[in-house]
C-alpha positions as semicolon CSV with decimal commas, in nm:
position;residue;x (nm);y (nm);z (nm)
1;M;0,394;2,207;2,201
2;D;0,348;2,040;1,864
3;D;0,272;2,225;1,545
4;F;-0,055;2,133;1,378
5;I;-0,200;2,146;1,027
6;D;-0,562;2,168;0,919
7;A;-0,756;1,944;0,678
8;K;-0,703;2,171;0,379
9;T;-0,327;2,178;0,431
10;F;-0,315;1,801;0,493
11;A;-0,509;1,730;0,173
12;K;-0,298;1,968;-0,034
13;K;0,028;1,823;0,102
14;F;-0,079;1,474;-0,010
15;G;-0,234;1,580;-0,341
16;M;-0,598;1,503;-0,263
17;S;-0,924;1,680;-0,198
18;V;-1,059;1,736;0,152
19;R;-1,349;1,509;0,055
20;K;-1,105;1,225;-0,026
21;L;-0,929;1,292;0,305
22;D;-1,264;1,257;0,485
23;Y;-1,316;0,922;0,311
24;L;-0,971;0,801;0,418
25;I;-1,032;0,911;0,778
26;E;-1,361;0,721;0,793
27;N;-1,190;0,407;0,659
28;G;-0,903;0,437;0,910
29;D;-0,644;0,484;0,634
30;V;-0,498;0,804;0,783
31;P;-0,453;0,916;1,144
32;R;-0,763;1,059;1,308
33;P;-0,753;1,434;1,369
34;I;-0,801;1,609;1,698
35;K;-1,075;1,868;1,732
36;I;-0,979;2,220;1,832
37;G;-1,300;2,417;1,847
38;N;-1,477;2,348;1,518
39;S;-1,152;2,268;1,339
40;R;-0,979;1,937;1,274
41;R;-0,603;1,937;1,323
42;W;-0,321;1,686;1,288
43;S;0,005;1,694;1,477
44;I;0,289;1,734;1,229
45;A;0,507;1,508;1,446
46;E;0,238;1,236;1,443
47;L;0,200;1,264;1,065
48;E;0,576;1,236;1,016
49;Q;0,576;0,920;1,230
50;W;0,280;0,779;1,033
51;I;0,457;0,851;0,701
52;S;0,776;0,680;0,825
53;Q;0,573;0,378;0,933
54;K;0,400;0,355;0,594
55;L;0,734;0,380;0,414
56;E;0,877;0,097;0,628
57;E;0,569;-0,118;0,559
58;A;0,614;-0,060;0,187
59;K;0,971;-0,196;0,209
60;L;0,869;-0,525;0,371
61;P;0,830;-0,826;0,144
62;P;0,472;-0,951;0,119
63;S;0,382;-1,222;0,366
64;K;0,290;-1,564;0,227
């Protein structure tokens, strides 16, 4: 089973407020969380994959 982190931990790890994280979620800029009870959680494995993808995208030359 995957390990999960909550919104507060996610926001702290990326140097932002939970409110900013909420904004990014609504805009589709970060992976959507899963709901466990009343809590929002992210799979650490999924976040690591998302980070790797974003790093690869940053390396690509801009398209013309």
